[in-house]
MOPAC internal coordinates of N, CA, C and O (Angstrom, degrees):
PM7 1SCF
backbone

  N    0.0000 0     0.00 0     0.00 0    0    0    0
  C    1.4534 1     0.00 0     0.00 0    1    0    0
  C    1.5154 1   108.89 1     0.00 0    2    1    0
  O    1.2310 1   119.15 1   -43.76 1    3    2    1
  N    1.2556 1   119.23 1   136.24 1    3    2    1
  C    1.4547 1   124.09 1   176.71 1    5    3    2
  C    1.5345 1   112.83 1   -75.87 1    6    5    3
  O    1.2310 1   119.84 1   -61.04 1    7    6    5
  N    1.2924 1   117.90 1   118.96 1    7    6    5
  C    1.4428 1   120.88 1   177.05 1    9    7    6
  C    1.5001 1   109.25 1   -97.33 1   10    9    7
  O    1.2310 1   120.37 1   -81.88 1   11   10    9
  N    1.3445 1   116.90 1    98.12 1   11   10    9
  C    1.4711 1   122.41 1  -174.58 1   13   11   10
  C    1.4900 1   114.96 1   -58.59 1   14   13   11
  O    1.2310 1   120.42 1   143.28 1   15   14   13
  N    1.3582 1   116.80 1   -36.72 1   15   14   13
  C    1.4706 1   117.85 1  -176.39 1   17   15   14
  C    1.5287 1   112.64 1   -75.11 1   18   17   15
  O    1.2310 1   120.88 1   165.71 1   19   18   17
  N    1.3438 1   115.92 1   -14.29 1   19   18   17
  C    1.4560 1   115.55 1  -179.64 1   21   19   18
  C    1.5745 1   112.34 1  -103.44 1   22   21   19
  O    1.2310 1   120.77 1  -174.28 1   23   22   21
  N    1.2667 1   116.13 1     5.72 1   23   22   21
  C    1.4478 1   118.77 1  -179.16 1   25   23   22
  C    1.5086 1   113.64 1   -85.74 1   26   25   23
  O    1.2310 1   119.49 1   -32.39 1   27   26   25
  N    1.2965 1   118.57 1   147.61 1   27   26   25
  C    1.4467 1   122.51 1  -179.61 1   29   27   26
  C    1.4928 1   110.85 1   -84.24 1   30   29   27
  O    1.2310 1   119.29 1   172.12 1   31   30   29
  N    1.3257 1   118.97 1    -7.88 1   31   30   29
  C    1.4255 1   119.99 1  -173.50 1   33   31   30
  C    1.5628 1   113.41 1  -102.79 1   34   33   31
  O    1.2310 1   120.62 1  -168.88 1   35   34   33
  N    1.2983 1   116.42 1    11.12 1   35   34   33
  C    1.4719 1   119.16 1  -174.29 1   37   35   34
  C    1.5035 1   108.40 1  -133.17 1   38   37   35
  O    1.2310 1   120.73 1   -50.10 1   39   38   37
  N    1.3798 1   116.22 1   129.90 1   39   38   37
  C    1.4047 1   120.18 1   172.70 1   41   39   38
  C    1.5170 1   107.54 1  -114.73 1   42   41   39
  O    1.2310 1   118.74 1   -63.37 1   43   42   41
  N    1.3544 1   120.00 1   116.63 1   43   42   41
  C    1.4853 1   121.50 1  -178.74 1   45   43   42
  C    1.4920 1   113.87 1   -64.57 1   46   45   43
  O    1.2310 1   121.30 1   -41.07 1   47   46   45
  N    1.2853 1   115.12 1   138.93 1   47   46   45
  C    1.4487 1   124.24 1   174.39 1   49   47   46
  C    1.5359 1   108.66 1   -97.88 1   50   49   47
  O    1.2310 1   121.95 1    -8.42 1   51   50   49
  N    1.3226 1   113.87 1   171.58 1   51   50   49
  C    1.5086 1   119.60 1   176.49 1   53   51   50
  C    1.4746 1   110.71 1   -57.93 1   54   53   51
  O    1.2310 1   119.89 1   142.10 1   55   54   53
  N    1.3312 1   117.81 1   -37.90 1   55   54   53
  C    1.4741 1   120.44 1  -179.98 1   57   55   54
  C    1.5269 1   109.33 1   -68.36 1   58   57   55
  O    1.2310 1   119.08 1   140.52 1   59   58   57
  N    1.3137 1   119.36 1   -39.48 1   59   58   57
  C    1.4251 1   120.87 1   179.79 1   61   59   58
  C    1.5109 1   111.30 1   -66.02 1   62   61   59
  O    1.2310 1   121.04 1   140.24 1   63   62   61
  N    1.2911 1   115.61 1   -39.76 1   63   62   61
  C    1.4895 1   120.62 1  -179.72 1   65   63   62
  C    1.5546 1   107.72 1   -65.12 1   66   65   63
  O    1.2310 1   120.47 1   135.69 1   67   66   65
  N    1.3682 1   116.71 1   -44.31 1   67   66   65
  C    1.4193 1   119.61 1   177.69 1   69   67   66
  C    1.5135 1   110.89 1   -59.05 1   70   69   67
  O    1.2310 1   120.65 1   136.10 1   71   70   69
  N    1.3655 1   116.37 1   -43.90 1   71   70   69
  C    1.4536 1   121.56 1   178.20 1   73   71   70
  C    1.5665 1   109.83 1   -56.81 1   74   73   71
  O    1.2310 1   121.25 1   132.12 1   75   74   73
  N    1.2996 1   115.22 1   -47.88 1   75   74   73
  C    1.4625 1   121.18 1  -178.91 1   77   75   74
  C    1.5191 1   110.98 1   -56.88 1   78   77   75
  O    1.2310 1   121.13 1   132.21 1   79   78   77
  N    1.3325 1   115.45 1   -47.79 1   79   78   77
  C    1.4694 1   120.42 1   178.22 1   81   79   78
  C    1.4905 1   112.46 1   -60.98 1   82   81   79
  O    1.2310 1   121.50 1   131.65 1   83   82   81
  N    1.3209 1   114.74 1   -48.35 1   83   82   81
  C    1.4764 1   119.47 1   179.77 1   85   83   82
  C    1.5416 1   112.74 1   -59.99 1   86   85   83
  O    1.2310 1   121.82 1   138.51 1   87   86   85
  N    1.3200 1   114.13 1   -41.49 1   87   86   85
  C    1.4473 1   118.02 1   177.00 1   89   87   86
  C    1.5601 1   113.48 1   -64.49 1   90   89   87
  O    1.2310 1   120.47 1   141.65 1   91   90   89
  N    1.3495 1   116.70 1   -38.35 1   91   90   89
  C    1.4410 1   121.99 1  -179.91 1   93   91   90
  C    1.5506 1   106.48 1   -64.74 1   94   93   91
  O    1.2310 1   119.74 1   136.32 1   95   94   93
  N    1.3010 1   118.10 1   -43.68 1   95   94   93
  C    1.5012 1   119.98 1  -178.50 1   97   95   94
  C    1.5419 1   109.86 1   -69.20 1   98   97   95
  O    1.2310 1   121.25 1   141.18 1   99   98   97
  N    1.3633 1   115.21 1   -38.82 1   99   98   97
  C    1.4652 1   119.41 1   177.38 1  101   99   98
  C    1.5178 1   112.94 1   -56.96 1  102  101   99
  O    1.2310 1   121.26 1   140.41 1  103  102  101
  N    1.3577 1   115.19 1   -39.59 1  103  102  101
  C    1.4576 1   120.72 1  -178.71 1  105  103  102
  C    1.5092 1   113.38 1   -80.86 1  106  105  103
  O    1.2310 1   119.87 1   155.88 1  107  106  105
  N    1.3211 1   117.86 1   -24.12 1  107  106  105
  C    1.4875 1   119.77 1  -177.25 1  109  107  106
  C    1.5697 1   108.77 1  -156.89 1  110  109  107
  O    1.2310 1   120.98 1   -82.01 1  111  110  109
  N    1.3584 1   115.73 1    97.99 1  111  110  109
  C    1.4275 1   119.54 1  -177.49 1  113  111  110
  C    1.5353 1   112.35 1   -70.70 1  114  113  111
  O    1.2310 1   120.72 1   164.43 1  115  114  113
  N    1.3226 1   116.23 1   -15.57 1  115  114  113
  C    1.4603 1   119.49 1   179.52 1  117  115  114
  C    1.5107 1   114.72 1   -92.43 1  118  117  115
  O    1.2310 1   121.64 1  -172.53 1  119  118  117
  N    1.3458 1   114.46 1     7.47 1  119  118  117
  C    1.4438 1   118.08 1  -177.70 1  121  119  118
  C    1.5425 1   113.17 1   -72.22 1  122  121  119
  O    1.2310 1   120.50 1   -37.04 1  123  122  121
  N    1.3289 1   116.64 1   142.96 1  123  122  121
  C    1.4898 1   120.14 1  -179.40 1  125  123  122
  C    1.4952 1   111.20 1   -81.11 1  126  125  123
  O    1.2310 1   117.83 1   -13.35 1  127  126  125
  N    1.2403 1   121.75 1   166.65 1  127  126  125
  C    1.4499 1   123.64 1   172.52 1  129  127  126
  C    1.4902 1   110.69 1   -63.10 1  130  129  127
  O    1.2310 1   120.10 1   144.60 1  131  130  129
  N    1.3263 1   117.42 1   -35.40 1  131  130  129
  C    1.4749 1   120.23 1   175.15 1  133  131  130
  C    1.5159 1   110.02 1   -63.51 1  134  133  131
  O    1.2310 1   120.92 1   133.89 1  135  134  133
  N    1.3122 1   115.85 1   -46.11 1  135  134  133
  C    1.4571 1   121.92 1   176.66 1  137  135  134
  C    1.5156 1   113.34 1   -57.29 1  138  137  135
  O    1.2310 1   121.12 1   138.47 1  139  138  137
  N    1.3471 1   115.47 1   -41.53 1  139  138  137
  C    1.4485 1   121.42 1   178.77 1  141  139  138
  C    1.5525 1   108.40 1   -61.62 1  142  141  139
  O    1.2310 1   121.08 1   131.79 1  143  142  141
  N    1.2838 1   115.54 1   -48.21 1  143  142  141
  C    1.4380 1   124.24 1  -179.67 1  145  143  142
  C    1.5536 1   110.99 1   -55.14 1  146  145  143
  O    1.2310 1   121.00 1   133.38 1  147  146  145
  N    1.3635 1   115.69 1   -46.62 1  147  146  145
  C    1.4683 1   117.80 1   178.77 1  149  147  146
  C    1.4697 1   110.15 1   -68.06 1  150  149  147
  O    1.2310 1   117.26 1   144.11 1  151  150  149
  N    1.3334 1   122.81 1   -35.89 1  151  150  149
  C    1.4462 1   123.47 1  -176.54 1  153  151  150
  C    1.5435 1   109.74 1   -73.47 1  154  153  151
  O    1.2310 1   118.63 1   145.57 1  155  154  153
  N    1.3031 1   120.21 1   -34.43 1  155  154  153
  C    1.4705 1   120.75 1  -173.49 1  157  155  154
  C    1.5429 1   112.80 1  -105.21 1  158  157  155
  O    1.2310 1   120.99 1   175.34 1  159  158  157
  N    1.2766 1   115.72 1    -4.66 1  159  158  157
  C    1.5046 1   118.00 1   178.10 1  161  159  158
  C    1.4783 1   115.23 1    79.71 1  162  161  159
  O    1.2310 1   120.31 1  -143.12 1  163  162  161
  N    1.3584 1   117.02 1    36.88 1  163  162  161
  C    1.4106 1   119.87 1  -179.82 1  165  163  162
  C    1.5494 1   110.93 1  -126.82 1  166  165  163
  O    1.2310 1   119.41 1   -19.44 1  167  166  165
  N    1.3192 1   118.73 1   160.56 1  167  166  165
  C    1.4648 1   120.37 1   178.21 1  169  167  166
  C    1.5593 1   109.17 1   -74.48 1  170  169  167
  O    1.2310 1   120.45 1   -19.00 1  171  170  169
  N    1.2796 1   116.74 1   161.00 1  171  170  169
  C    1.4662 1   121.89 1   177.89 1  173  171  170
  C    1.5183 1   110.86 1   -61.22 1  174  173  171
  O    1.2310 1   119.97 1   137.47 1  175  174  173
  N    1.2952 1   117.67 1   -42.53 1  175  174  173
  C    1.5025 1   119.81 1   179.22 1  177  175  174
  C    1.5206 1   112.16 1   -64.37 1  178  177  175
  O    1.2310 1   121.65 1   141.59 1  179  178  177
  N    1.3151 1   114.44 1   -38.41 1  179  178  177
  C    1.4873 1   117.83 1   176.25 1  181  179  178
  C    1.4797 1   112.15 1   -64.28 1  182  181  179
  O    1.2310 1   119.75 1   136.07 1  183  182  181
  N    1.3414 1   118.08 1   -43.93 1  183  182  181
  C    1.4714 1   122.87 1   176.05 1  185  183  182
  C    1.4882 1   110.10 1   -60.35 1  186  185  183
  O    1.2310 1   120.05 1   137.83 1  187  186  185
  N    1.3291 1   117.51 1   -42.17 1  187  186  185
  C    1.4636 1   120.87 1  -178.89 1  189  187  186
  C    1.5535 1   109.70 1   -62.11 1  190  189  187
  O    1.2310 1   119.35 1   140.33 1  191  190  189
  N    1.2672 1   118.84 1   -39.67 1  191  190  189
  C    1.5006 1   121.49 1   179.35 1  193  191  190
  C    1.5645 1   110.59 1   -64.29 1  194  193  191
  O    1.2310 1   121.63 1   136.41 1  195  194  193
  N    1.3321 1   114.48 1   -43.59 1  195  194  193
  C    1.4433 1   118.60 1   178.10 1  197  195  194
  C    1.5120 1   114.55 1   -65.77 1  198  197  195
  O    1.2310 1   121.34 1   141.29 1  199  198  197
  N    1.4023 1   115.05 1   -38.71 1  199  198  197
  C    1.4359 1   121.65 1   177.14 1  201  199  198
  C    1.5295 1   110.52 1   -61.75 1  202  201  199
  O    1.2310 1   121.15 1   133.62 1  203  202  201
  N    1.3098 1   115.41 1   -46.38 1  203  202  201
  C    1.4933 1   119.05 1   176.35 1  205  203  202
  C    1.4909 1   111.36 1   -58.16 1  206  205  203
  O    1.2310 1   121.04 1   132.56 1  207  206  205
  N    1.3275 1   115.62 1   -47.44 1  207  206  205
  C    1.4608 1   117.57 1  -175.62 1  209  207  206
  C    1.5728 1   111.81 1   -66.22 1  210  209  207
  O    1.2310 1   121.50 1   140.28 1  211  210  209
  N    1.3443 1   114.73 1   -39.72 1  211  210  209
  C    1.4763 1   118.46 1   178.40 1  213  211  210
  C    1.4994 1   110.46 1   -66.76 1  214  213  211
  O    1.2310 1   120.62 1   145.97 1  215  214  213
  N    1.2792 1   116.42 1   -34.03 1  215  214  213
  C    1.4714 1   120.67 1  -179.20 1  217  215  214
  C    1.5300 1   110.76 1   -71.58 1  218  217  215
  O    1.2310 1   120.76 1   135.13 1  219  218  217
  N    1.2943 1   116.16 1   -44.87 1  219  218  217
  C    1.4435 1   122.20 1   177.42 1  221  219  218
  C    1.5592 1   113.46 1   -63.81 1  222  221  219
  O    1.2310 1   121.88 1   151.38 1  223  222  221
  N    1.3009 1   114.00 1   -28.62 1  223  222  221
  C    1.4469 1   119.42 1  -178.93 1  225  223  222
  C    1.5840 1   109.97 1   -86.86 1  226  225  223
  O    1.2310 1   120.40 1   178.80 1  227  226  225
  N    1.3248 1   116.85 1    -1.20 1  227  226  225
  C    1.4648 1   119.57 1   177.88 1  229  227  226
  C    1.5152 1   114.57 1    82.67 1  230  229  227
  O    1.2310 1   119.75 1  -164.42 1  231  230  229
  N    1.3163 1   118.07 1    15.58 1  231  230  229
  C    1.4623 1   120.50 1  -177.39 1  233  231  230
  C    1.5009 1   114.19 1   -90.49 1  234  233  231
  O    1.2310 1   120.28 1   156.17 1  235  234  233
  N    1.3317 1   117.07 1   -23.83 1  235  234  233
  C    1.4831 1   121.94 1   177.20 1  237  235  234
  C    1.4916 1   106.89 1  -135.04 1  238  237  235
  O    1.2310 1   121.99 1   -25.43 1  239  238  237
  N    1.3599 1   113.80 1   154.57 1  239  238  237
  C    1.4673 1   121.15 1   170.94 1  241  239  238
  C    1.5209 1   105.38 1  -114.35 1  242  241  239
  O    1.2310 1   121.63 1   -39.83 1  243  242  241
  N    1.3335 1   114.50 1   140.17 1  243  242  241
  C    1.4692 1   120.59 1   178.67 1  245  243  242
  C    1.5435 1   107.58 1  -113.14 1  246  245  243
  O    1.2310 1   121.75 1   -56.31 1  247  246  245
  N    1.3158 1   114.26 1   123.69 1  247  246  245
  C    1.4738 1   120.74 1   178.39 1  249  247  246
  C    1.5171 1   109.20 1  -114.77 1  250  249  247
  O    1.2310 1   119.02 1   -48.59 1  251  250  249
  N    1.3137 1   119.47 1   131.41 1  251  250  249
  C    1.4226 1   122.96 1   175.00 1  253  251  250
  C    1.5145 1   110.84 1   -78.85 1  254  253  251
  O    1.2310 1   120.46 1   -59.62 1  255  254  253
  N    1.2802 1   116.73 1   120.38 1  255  254  253
  C    1.5151 1   121.74 1   171.32 1  257  255  254
  C    1.4310 1   112.44 1   -80.03 1  258  257  255
  O    1.2310 1   120.17 1   142.43 1  259  258  257
  N    1.3353 1   117.27 1   -37.57 1  259  258  257
  C    1.4405 1   125.87 1   174.86 1  261  259  258
  C    1.4919 1   106.90 1  -158.67 1  262  261  259
  O    1.2310 1   117.90 1     9.73 1  263  262  261
  N    1.3791 1   121.61 1  -170.27 1  263  262  261
  C    1.3674 1   122.77 1  -178.69 1  265  263  262
  C    1.5695 1   114.02 1   -59.00 1  266  265  263
  O    1.2310 1   121.08 1   153.35 1  267  266  265
  N    1.2670 1   115.55 1   -26.65 1  267  266  265
  C    1.4503 1   119.02 1  -171.33 1  269  267  266
  C    1.5266 1   112.78 1  -109.95 1  270  269  267
  O    1.2310 1   119.77 1   140.94 1  271  270  269
  N    1.3055 1   118.04 1   -39.06 1  271  270  269
  C    1.4621 1   125.13 1  -173.18 1  273  271  270
  C    1.5388 1   112.01 1   -92.36 1  274  273  271
  O    1.2310 1   120.79 1   -39.45 1  275  274  273
  N    1.3078 1   116.10 1   140.55 1  275  274  273
  C    1.4506 1   121.54 1   179.41 1  277  275  274
  C    1.5852 1   108.36 1  -124.96 1  278  277  275
  O    1.2310 1   120.62 1   -21.67 1  279  278  277
  N    1.2815 1   116.42 1   158.33 1  279  278  277
  C    1.4115 1   123.39 1   174.91 1  281  279  278
  C    1.5073 1   106.04 1  -123.24 1  282  281  279
  O    1.2310 1   120.98 1   -48.11 1  283  282  281
  N    1.3677 1   115.74 1   131.89 1  283  282  281
  C    1.4327 1   118.69 1  -177.11 1  285  283  282
  C    1.5917 1   107.61 1  -108.91 1  286  285  283
  O    1.2310 1   119.92 1   -34.97 1  287  286  285
  N    1.3094 1   117.76 1   145.03 1  287  286  285
  C    1.4571 1   122.11 1  -179.46 1  289  287  286
  C    1.4620 1   107.78 1  -143.71 1  290  289  287
  O    1.2310 1   122.62 1   -46.29 1  291  290  289
  N    1.3402 1   112.58 1   133.71 1  291  290  289
  C    1.4995 1   117.68 1   178.02 1  293  291  290
  C    1.5523 1   108.29 1   -78.34 1  294  293  291
  O    1.2310 1   121.93 1   -46.06 1  295  294  293
  N    1.3056 1   113.91 1   133.94 1  295  294  293
  C    1.4896 1   119.59 1   174.30 1  297  295  294
  C    1.4859 1   107.50 1   -78.71 1  298  297  295
  O    1.2310 1   120.39 1    -2.81 1  299  298  297
  N    1.3124 1   116.86 1   177.19 1  299  298  297
  C    1.4774 1   119.57 1   175.70 1  301  299  298
  C    1.5594 1   109.33 1   -63.43 1  302  301  299
  O    1.2310 1   122.12 1   139.62 1  303  302  301
  N    1.3136 1   113.54 1   -40.38 1  303  302  301
  C    1.4712 1   116.18 1   176.78 1  305  303  302
  C    1.5412 1   112.56 1   -60.51 1  306  305  303
  O    1.2310 1   121.67 1   140.55 1  307  306  305
  N    1.3276 1   114.41 1   -39.45 1  307  306  305
  C    1.4633 1   122.52 1   179.03 1  309  307  306
  C    1.5329 1   111.67 1   -65.64 1  310  309  307
  O    1.2310 1   120.66 1   139.88 1  311  310  309
  N    1.3635 1   116.34 1   -40.12 1  311  310  309
  C    1.4507 1   118.41 1   175.72 1  313  311  310
  C    1.5334 1   113.33 1   -68.03 1  314  313  311
  O    1.2310 1   121.23 1   147.80 1  315  314  313
  N    1.3322 1   115.25 1   -32.20 1  315  314  313
  C    1.4571 1   117.77 1   173.36 1  317  315  314
  C    1.5337 1   113.41 1   -66.21 1  318  317  315
  O    1.2310 1   121.65 1   138.60 1  319  318  317
  N    1.3498 1   114.44 1   -41.40 1  319  318  317
  C    1.4422 1   120.21 1   179.29 1  321  319  318
  C    1.5131 1   109.77 1   -64.64 1  322  321  319
  O    1.2310 1   120.56 1   137.37 1  323  322  321
  N    1.2967 1   116.53 1   -42.63 1  323  322  321
  C    1.5079 1   122.54 1   175.90 1  325  323  322
  C    1.5121 1   110.02 1   -56.00 1  326  325  323
  O    1.2310 1   118.72 1   131.70 1  327  326  325
  N    1.3107 1   120.04 1   -48.30 1  327  326  325
  C    1.4217 1   124.09 1  -179.16 1  329  327  326
  C    1.5175 1   111.54 1   -64.85 1  330  329  327
  O    1.2310 1   119.12 1   138.45 1  331  330  329
  N    1.3572 1   119.28 1   -41.55 1  331  330  329
  C    1.4132 1   125.24 1   176.69 1  333  331  330
  C    1.5783 1   110.84 1   -58.45 1  334  333  331
  O    1.2310 1   123.29 1   131.36 1  335  334  333
  N    1.3391 1   111.29 1   -48.64 1  335  334  333
  C    1.4714 1   114.36 1   179.90 1  337  335  334
  C    1.5054 1   113.03 1   -65.31 1  338  337  335
  O    1.2310 1   120.07 1   142.93 1  339  338  337
  N    1.3361 1   117.47 1   -37.07 1  339  338  337
  C    1.4435 1   121.13 1   176.44 1  341  339  338
  C    1.5294 1   112.90 1   -63.91 1  342  341  339
  O    1.2310 1   121.48 1   138.93 1  343  342  341
  N    1.2526 1   114.78 1   -41.07 1  343  342  341
  C    1.4656 1   120.44 1   176.21 1  345  343  342
  C    1.5166 1   112.82 1   -64.98 1  346  345  343
  O    1.2310 1   120.94 1   142.25 1  347  346  345
  N    1.2940 1   115.81 1   -37.75 1  347  346  345
  C    1.4185 1   121.13 1  -178.14 1  349  347  346
  C    1.6016 1   111.43 1   -66.98 1  350  349  347
  O    1.2310 1   123.54 1   147.06 1  351  350  349
  N    1.3756 1   110.82 1   -32.94 1  351  350  349
  C    1.4977 1   118.92 1  -178.04 1  353  351  350
  C    1.4753 1   110.17 1   -74.86 1  354  353  351
  O    1.2310 1   120.39 1   148.22 1  355  354  353
  N    1.3365 1   116.86 1   -31.78 1  355  354  353
  C    1.4900 1   120.14 1  -174.44 1  357  355  354
  C    1.5082 1   111.76 1   -99.79 1  358  357  355
  O    1.2310 1   120.10 1   180.00 1  359  358  357

Protein backbone atom coordinates (compact mmCIF):
# COMPACT_ATOMS: atom_id res chain seq x y z
CA UNK A 1 0.00 0.00 0.00
CA UNK A 2 1.28 3.46 -0.89
CA UNK A 3 1.68 5.68 2.16
CA UNK A 4 1.29 9.16 0.74
CA UNK A 5 2.40 10.99 3.88
CA UNK A 6 5.69 9.11 4.00
CA UNK A 7 6.70 9.62 0.39
CA UNK A 8 9.42 12.04 -0.64
CA UNK A 9 7.60 12.90 -3.87
CA UNK A 10 4.48 14.47 -2.41
CA UNK A 11 3.93 17.82 -0.70
CA UNK A 12 0.49 18.01 0.94
CA UNK A 13 -1.70 21.01 0.12
CA UNK A 14 -4.40 22.57 2.27
CA UNK A 15 -6.99 20.60 0.29
CA UNK A 16 -5.12 17.35 0.91
CA UNK A 17 -4.86 18.07 4.63
CA UNK A 18 -8.59 18.87 4.75
CA UNK A 19 -9.27 15.62 2.91
CA UNK A 20 -7.14 13.70 5.41
CA UNK A 21 -8.99 15.20 8.36
CA UNK A 22 -12.41 14.62 6.80
CA UNK A 23 -11.48 11.00 6.10
CA UNK A 24 -10.25 10.47 9.66
CA UNK A 25 -13.54 11.84 11.02
CA UNK A 26 -15.54 9.82 8.50
CA UNK A 27 -13.86 6.62 9.70
CA UNK A 28 -14.09 7.42 13.43
CA UNK A 29 -16.30 10.22 14.76
CA UNK A 30 -14.98 9.60 18.29
CA UNK A 31 -11.38 10.34 17.29
CA UNK A 32 -9.58 13.08 19.23
CA UNK A 33 -7.70 15.95 17.64
CA UNK A 34 -4.51 14.31 18.87
CA UNK A 35 -5.60 11.04 17.24
CA UNK A 36 -6.35 12.84 13.99
CA UNK A 37 -2.90 14.42 14.11
CA UNK A 38 -1.24 11.03 14.58
CA UNK A 39 -3.28 9.49 11.78
CA UNK A 40 -2.68 12.24 9.23
CA UNK A 41 0.82 13.33 10.25
CA UNK A 42 0.01 16.83 11.50
CA UNK A 43 0.58 18.62 14.79
CA UNK A 44 -2.29 19.05 17.23
CA UNK A 45 -2.36 22.82 16.74
CA UNK A 46 -2.49 22.40 12.97
CA UNK A 47 -5.40 19.95 13.30
CA UNK A 48 -7.12 22.39 15.67
CA UNK A 49 -6.92 25.15 13.05
CA UNK A 50 -8.35 22.91 10.33
CA UNK A 51 -11.12 21.67 12.65
CA UNK A 52 -12.12 25.26 13.44
CA UNK A 53 -12.10 26.20 9.78
CA UNK A 54 -14.11 23.13 8.73
CA UNK A 55 -16.59 23.76 11.53
CA UNK A 56 -17.03 27.43 10.64
CA UNK A 57 -17.51 26.45 7.00
CA UNK A 58 -20.34 24.10 7.98
CA UNK A 59 -18.47 20.94 6.97
CA UNK A 60 -18.36 19.31 10.41
CA UNK A 61 -20.37 19.50 13.62
CA UNK A 62 -18.63 19.35 16.97
CA UNK A 63 -20.51 17.87 19.91
CA UNK A 64 -19.16 18.00 23.45
CA UNK A 65 -19.29 14.57 25.06
CA UNK A 66 -17.99 16.05 28.32
CA UNK A 67 -15.70 18.92 29.29
CA UNK A 68 -12.73 17.33 27.61
CA UNK A 69 -13.91 14.95 24.89
CA UNK A 70 -15.59 15.91 21.64
CA UNK A 71 -17.34 14.02 18.90
CA UNK A 72 -16.98 15.12 15.29
CA UNK A 73 -19.58 14.52 12.62
CA UNK A 74 -19.51 15.31 8.92
CA UNK A 75 -22.44 17.40 7.78
CA UNK A 76 -24.06 16.80 4.40
CA UNK A 77 -21.93 19.64 3.08
CA UNK A 78 -18.85 17.98 4.62
CA UNK A 79 -19.68 14.64 3.01
CA UNK A 80 -20.01 16.37 -0.35
CA UNK A 81 -16.64 18.09 0.13
CA UNK A 82 -15.07 14.77 1.07
CA UNK A 83 -16.40 13.16 -2.12
CA UNK A 84 -15.24 16.12 -4.24
CA UNK A 85 -11.74 15.91 -2.77
CA UNK A 86 -11.63 12.14 -3.26
CA UNK A 87 -12.73 12.48 -6.87
CA UNK A 88 -10.11 15.17 -7.47
CA UNK A 89 -7.40 12.88 -6.08
CA UNK A 90 -8.38 9.95 -8.26
